[in-house]
C-alpha positions in Angstrom: 43.4 9.6 -34.7 44.0 6.2 -35.9 41.9 3.4 -34.5 43.8 -0.2 -33.7 42.5 -2.9 -36.0 40.7 -4.3 -33.0 39.0 -7.3 -34.8 42.4 -8.8 -35.8 43.7 -9.0 -32.2 43.6 -12.3 -30.3 43.0 -12.4 -26.5 46.7 -11.8 -25.3 47.0 -8.9 -27.8 43.7 -7.5 -26.6 44.8 -7.4 -23.2 48.2 -6.0 -24.2 46.4 -3.1 -25.8 44.2 -2.4 -23.0 47.2 -2.0 -20.7 49.0 0.1 -22.9 45.9 2.1 -23.5 45.8 3.1 -19.4 49.1 4.9 -20.2 48.0 6.5 -23.2 44.7 7.8 -21.4 46.8 8.9 -18.4 49.2 10.7 -20.8 46.2 12.6 -22.5 44.8 13.5 -19.0 48.2 14.8 -18.1 48.6 16.9 -21.0 45.2 18.5 -20.4 46.3 19.3 -16.8 49.5 21.0 -18.2 47.8 22.9 -20.6 45.4 24.1 -17.9 48.3 24.8 -15.5 49.8 26.9 -18.4 46.8 28.7 -19.0 46.8 29.6 -15.1 50.3 30.6 -15.4 49.3 33.1 -18.1 46.7 34.8 -16.2 48.3 34.4 -12.6 49.2 37.0 -10.2 51.1 39.7 -11.9 51.9 43.0 -10.1 51.7 44.6 -13.5 48.0 43.9 -14.1 45.4 46.2 -13.0 41.8 45.7 -13.9 41.0 49.5 -13.6 41.2 51.5 -16.8 42.8 54.2 -14.8 45.3 53.2 -12.0 43.9 54.8 -8.9 40.4 54.9 -9.7 37.9 52.2 -8.3 37.4 49.0 -10.3 34.5 48.6 -12.4 31.7 46.8 -11.1 32.0 43.2 -12.2 35.3 43.4 -13.9 38.0 41.0 -13.7 39.8 40.3 -10.4 42.6 38.1 -9.0 41.0 35.1 -7.1 42.8 32.0 -5.3 40.8 29.1 -6.6 43.4 26.6 -4.9 44.8 26.1 -1.6 47.0 28.1 0.4 50.4 28.5 -1.2 49.0 28.7 -4.9 49.0 31.6 -7.2 45.9 33.7 -7.5 44.5 33.8 -10.9 42.3 36.2 -13.2 38.8 35.0 -12.4 37.0 35.8 -15.6 39.8 34.1 -17.9 38.5 30.9 -16.5 35.5 31.4 -18.4 37.4 31.1 -21.9 39.1 28.2 -20.6 35.7 26.5 -20.0 34.7 27.3 -23.5 37.8 25.8 -25.1 37.6 22.5 -23.0 33.8 22.3 -23.8 32.7 22.4 -20.0 30.8 24.9 -17.6 33.1 27.4 -16.2 32.7 25.8 -12.6 34.2 22.6 -14.1 37.3 24.6 -15.6 37.7 26.5 -12.4 37.8 23.2 -10.3 40.3 21.6 -12.8 42.6 24.9 -12.4 42.4 24.5 -8.4 43.1 20.8 -8.5 46.3 21.2 -10.7 47.5 24.2 -8.8 47.1 22.3 -5.7 49.1 19.2 -7.1 51.9 21.3 -8.5 52.5 23.7 -5.3 51.1 21.8 -2.4 51.3 18.0 -3.4 54.5 17.8 -5.2 55.1 13.9 -4.6 51.6 13.0 -6.0 52.3 15.4 -8.8 55.6 13.6 -9.9 53.6 10.3 -9.7 50.9 11.8 -11.9 53.3 13.3 -14.6 55.3 10.0 -14.7 52.0 8.2 -15.5 52.3 5.9 -12.6 49.1 7.4 -10.7 45.6 8.3 -12.1 45.1 11.8 -12.6 41.7 12.0 -11.8 42.4 10.2 -8.4 45.1 12.6 -7.7 42.6 15.6 -8.3 40.2 14.3 -5.8 43.0 14.0 -3.2 43.7 17.6 -4.0 40.1 18.8 -3.4 40.0 16.8 -0.3 43.2 18.6 1.1 42.5 22.1 -0.2 41.5 23.5 3.3 44.7 22.4 4.9 47.2 24.8 5.6 50.5 24.7 3.4 52.5 23.9 6.6 50.8 20.5 7.3 49.5 19.1 3.8 52.6 17.4 3.1 51.2 14.9 5.5 48.4 14.0 3.0 51.1 14.2 0.1 53.5 11.6 1.8 50.7 9.2 2.9 48.8 9.4 -0.4 52.0 9.2 -2.6 52.9 5.8 -0.8 49.4 4.2 -1.4 48.3 5.5 -4.9 50.3 3.4 -7.1 49.1 -0.1 -5.5 46.1 0.6 -3.4 42.4 0.6 -4.7 41.0 4.0 -5.4 38.7 3.8 -2.4 41.5 2.7 -0.3 43.6 5.8 -1.3 40.6 8.2 -0.6 40.1 6.8 2.9 43.7 7.5 3.6 43.5 10.8 2.5 40.3 11.6 4.3 42.2 10.3 7.6 45.2 12.2 7.0 43.3 15.3 6.5 41.6 14.8 9.8 44.9 13.9 11.5 46.7 16.9 9.9 44.6 19.6 11.6 42.1 18.1 14.5 41.0 21.3 15.6 40.0 22.6 12.1 38.3 19.3 11.7 36.0 20.0 14.5 35.1 23.3 13.3 34.3 21.7 10.1 32.1 19.1 11.7 30.3 21.9 13.5 29.9 23.9 10.1 28.5 20.6 8.5 25.7 20.9 10.8 24.7 24.2 8.9 24.9 22.3 5.7 21.8 20.3 6.2 19.5 20.2 3.0 16.7 18.7 1.2 17.8 18.3 -2.6 15.8 17.0 -5.5 17.5 15.0 -8.2 16.7 14.9 -11.7 13.5 13.4 -12.9 14.0 10.0 -14.9 12.3 9.2 -18.1 9.4 7.5 -16.1 8.4 10.7 -14.2 10.3 9.5 -10.8 12.4 11.4 -8.8 14.8 11.0 -6.0 15.0 13.1 -2.8 18.3 13.4 -0.9 18.1 14.6 2.5 20.6 15.5 5.2 19.1 15.8 8.4 19.7 15.4 12.0 19.7 11.8 13.3 16.8 12.5 15.5 14.6 13.9 12.5 15.6 10.9 10.5 14.2 8.7 13.0 10.9 10.7 13.3 10.4 10.9 9.4 11.2 6.9 8.9 8.6 6.3 11.7 6.0 8.7 10.0 6.7 7.2 6.6 6.4 3.6 8.3 3.0 4.5 9.8 1.5 6.0 6.7 2.9 2.9 4.7 1.0 0.6 7.3 -2.3 2.6 6.8 -2.1 2.5 3.0 -1.2 -1.3 3.2 -4.6 -1.9 5.0 -6.5 -0.6 1.9 -7.5 -2.8 -0.8 -6.0 -0.9 -3.6 -2.5 -1.0 -1.9 -2.7 -4.6 -0.4 -0.5 -6.3 -2.9 2.2 -3.7 -3.2 5.8 -4.2 -2.0 6.9 -2.4 1.3 9.5 -0.1 -0.6 6.7 0.9 -2.8 4.3 1.7 -0.3 6.9 3.6 1.8 7.6 5.7 -1.5 3.9 6.6 -1.7 3.7 7.5 1.9 6.7 9.9 1.4 4.3 11.6 -1.0 1.8 12.1 1.5 4.2 14.0 3.6 4.1 16.7 0.9 0.4 17.1 1.5 0.3 17.5 5.4 -3.3 18.6 5.4 -4.3 15.4 3.5 -1.8 13.6 5.7 -3.5 14.7 8.8 -7.0 13.7 7.6 -5.4 10.3 6.7 -3.9 9.7 10.1 -6.8 11.0 12.2 -9.1 8.7 10.2 -6.7 5.7 10.6 -5.7 6.1 14.2 -7.1 2.8 15.0 -5.2 1.0 12.1 -2.8 -1.6 13.7 0.3 -2.4 12.2 0.6 -5.5 10.1 1.1 -8.7 12.0 1.8 -6.7 15.3 -0.2 -6.2 18.3 -2.0 -2.9 18.8 0.4 -0.3 20.7 -0.6 -0.1 24.5 -2.2 3.1 25.4 0.2 5.8 26.5 0.8 6.3 30.2 0.1 9.9 30.1 -1.3 12.8 27.7 2.2 14.0 26.9 3.4 10.6 25.4 4.0 10.6 21.8 0.9 9.0 19.9 1.7 6.0 17.6 -0.7 7.2 15.3 0.8 10.6 14.4 4.2 10.9 16.3 2.5 14.0 18.1 1.5 14.2 21.9 -1.9 12.5 22.4 -3.5 15.3 23.9 -3.2 17.4 20.7 -5.4 14.8 18.7 -8.8 16.4 19.6 -7.4 19.9 18.9 -6.3 18.7 15.4 -9.4 17.2 14.6 -10.9 20.6 14.6 -8.6 22.1 12.1 -9.7 22.8 8.4 -7.3 20.7 6.4 -7.8 23.2 3.4 -6.3 26.0 5.3 -2.7 24.0 5.7 -2.6 23.2 1.9 0.9 25.4 0.6 0.6 27.4 -2.6 2.9 27.1 -5.5 3.1 27.8 -9.1 3.8 24.8 -11.7 4.6 25.8 -15.1 3.4 23.2 -17.6 4.4 23.4 -21.3 2.0 21.7 -23.8 2.1 21.8 -27.5 -1.4 22.5 -29.2 -1.0 19.1 -31.1 -0.7 17.3 -27.8 -3.9 19.1 -26.5 -5.9 18.4 -29.5 -5.2 14.6 -29.4 -4.9 14.4 -25.5 -1.9 12.4 -25.9 1.7 13.1 -26.1 4.4 14.8 -23.7 4.4 18.0 -21.9 7.2 19.5 -20.1 6.9 20.5 -16.3 9.5 23.1 -15.3 11.9 21.9 -12.8 10.5 18.5 -13.1 11.1 17.4 -16.7 8.9 15.5 -19.4 5.5 14.3 -18.4 2.8 12.4 -20.1 -0.8 14.1 -19.8 -1.9 11.3 -17.4 1.4 12.2 -15.3 0.4 15.9 -15.2 -3.1 14.9 -14.0 -1.8 12.9 -11.2 0.7 15.8 -10.3 -2.2 18.1 -9.9 -4.7 15.7 -8.6 -4.3 16.8 -4.9 -4.3 20.6 -5.8 -6.9 23.4 -6.2 -5.8 24.6 -9.6 -5.8 28.3 -10.9 -5.1 28.3 -14.6 -3.4 31.6 -15.4 -3.7 33.2 -19.0 -1.5 31.6 -21.7 1.2 33.6 -23.0 1.6 33.8 -26.7 5.3 33.4 -27.4 5.0 34.4 -31.1 4.2 38.1 -30.0 7.7 40.1 -30.3 7.5 42.7 -27.7 10.0 45.1 -26.4 10.5 48.0 -23.8 12.2 51.3 -24.4 14.8 51.1 -21.8 17.9 49.2 -20.5 16.1 47.2 -17.7 14.2 44.0 -18.4 10.9 44.2 -16.6 9.5 41.1 -14.9 7.0 40.5 -17.6 9.6 40.6 -20.3 11.9 38.1 -18.1 9.0 35.7 -18.1 8.8 35.7 -22.0 12.5 35.3 -22.3 12.6 32.5 -20.0 9.6 30.6 -21.8 11.5 31.4 -24.9 15.0 30.3 -24.0 15.0 28.3 -20.8 18.7 27.4 -21.0 21.7 29.7 -20.1 22.7 31.1 -23.6 26.4 30.9 -22.8 28.4 28.3 -24.6 28.5 25.0 -22.8 26.5 26.4 -19.9 23.9 23.9 -18.0 21.7 26.3 -15.9 17.8 26.1 -16.5 16.8 28.8 -14.1 14.8 31.9 -13.9 17.5 33.2 -11.6 19.9 34.5 -14.2 20.9 37.9 -15.7 19.3 39.0 -18.8 21.8 40.4 -21.4 21.5 42.4 -24.5 23.7 40.4 -27.3 24.3 43.6 -29.1 25.3 46.0 -26.5 22.6 48.5 -25.3 23.1 52.1 -26.8 21.4 54.8 -24.6 21.2 56.8 -27.7 20.2 54.1 -30.0 16.8 53.1 -31.6 13.7 52.2 -29.3 13.0 48.7 -28.7 16.4 47.4 -28.0 15.3 45.5 -25.0 13.5 42.6 -26.9 12.2 39.5 -26.0 13.4 37.8 -29.1 16.9 39.1 -29.0 17.8 39.3 -25.2 19.4 36.3 -23.6 19.7 34.5 -20.3 23.3 34.4 -18.9 24.8 33.4 -15.7 26.1 36.2 -13.5 29.9 35.2 -14.2 29.7 34.7 -17.9 27.7 38.0 -18.3 30.6 39.7 -16.4 33.2 38.1 -18.8 31.1 39.2 -21.8 30.9 42.7 -20.4 34.6 43.3 -19.5 36.6 41.0 -21.7 35.7 41.4 -25.3 33.4 38.4 -25.9 31.0 39.2 -29.0 27.6 37.4 -29.1 25.9 38.0 -32.4 22.1 36.8 -32.7 21.0 35.5 -35.9 17.6 36.0 -37.4 16.7 32.4 -37.1 17.3 32.5 -33.0 20.8 31.2 -32.7 23.7 33.0 -30.9 27.0 33.1 -32.4 29.9 33.6 -29.9 33.4 34.9 -30.3 35.8 34.7 -27.4 38.7 37.1 -26.7 41.5 34.6 -28.1 39.6 33.2 -30.9 37.2 30.4 -30.0 33.8 30.3 -31.9 30.8 28.6 -30.9 27.1 28.7 -32.0 24.3 28.0 -29.4 20.9 27.0 -30.6 18.0 25.2 -29.1 20.0 21.7 -29.3 23.0 23.3 -27.2 26.5 24.4 -28.2 28.5 23.6 -31.4 31.9 24.6 -32.5 32.9 26.7 -35.5 35.7 27.3 -37.2 36.8 31.0 -38.5 35.4 30.5 -42.2 32.0 29.4 -40.7 32.2 32.2 -38.2 32.7 34.8 -41.0 30.0 33.2 -43.3 27.3 33.8 -40.4 28.5 36.9 -38.9 30.3 38.7 -41.8 33.0 40.4 -39.7 36.7 39.8 -39.1 37.4 37.8 -36.1 40.6 39.6 -35.4 38.9 42.9 -34.8 38.2 43.8 -31.1 
């Protein structure tokens, strides 16, 4: 694609190019949505399609099926075809599924908004967000959102447009909104975000308002105690509260800290008066005061939770006692950070698994000890453009397992982790996955997309490269 000679533009020409660039970008995004919609049309509800090899027989477990990914009134789509769509768009299957849902909603449920998107008057990404927000509405009332948003999207800011959409979704079905509000109470959670390069990690918690008040009070109290200690005297309040939050993860140590510091007053504040009765909450512990004597008799060691931490350290790092280790589900850590991570724990070191050993079993199923080795060798989902780094995956034979074949087909160095949907697509839709002697997996999708997956991720291949690596005819099933 030709790039404008930017260095020759003056200020006015630069602004003009930016303005025209908005429409070019929108046009490219609309083309993408139209292609996605066409793919959905090619694999939508069709009374002639039947996933069963023999009509009338039960559908094979895990085989393709029709699913409605959009809202009410949108056509159903063959579920496993969304996997190949994701490969072609270089995104995860769930991202491809979400785009299909959005474009089907726009076309079938939000026609005024879809018309503005196609004429490049509205931002496609913003319209897709509105489609997602209104998906739970029935086909009879979703037009209220379509009318209100279409009147605002060409002139209002994105935040204002989304606020209008939220209000109209509630107005369109108040009863359902109340049910959703109650359902949201069942979606409370505590989530860990990604670890940053400095070894810090954010926690997002969705709790009841009352619990939030008590958590905040406990964090504040622990921060006050820490501030009274010389090693923390000059720390900012937010840093102290962050350290205090870490103490909540160690309830046994926290109990000892708060029992030993029950008389520490808040900085620049008078001491709290004694509670009128024993059932009143103690400021020191946020528990009834009459429990303090009982709590002092508890052995804190018995309260410590147990867990398993996987730390990957190269031998050269251990030899020099410097470098970087990888802690599963947390991220890269220096050895000093690993020591801090384990400082409050009673550590039991388990035997190191030698991943150079090539081991196998004579059977289709992967035993747990073999799954462990496969995860350590290949921690990332091996499907093209997959993102999952987890032990909760399927374990696949890239070369289909042959019950009458040679022994050792279930092997630590050839088996691969796959998410469930990708595994189903590979099994039932004619994907091929060819392992190379050097460890890479070469993929061919049913309609001729070629990818190679290695330790650095997913990379595109053309047909010539595929043939050179695999040596077969890509037109063969």
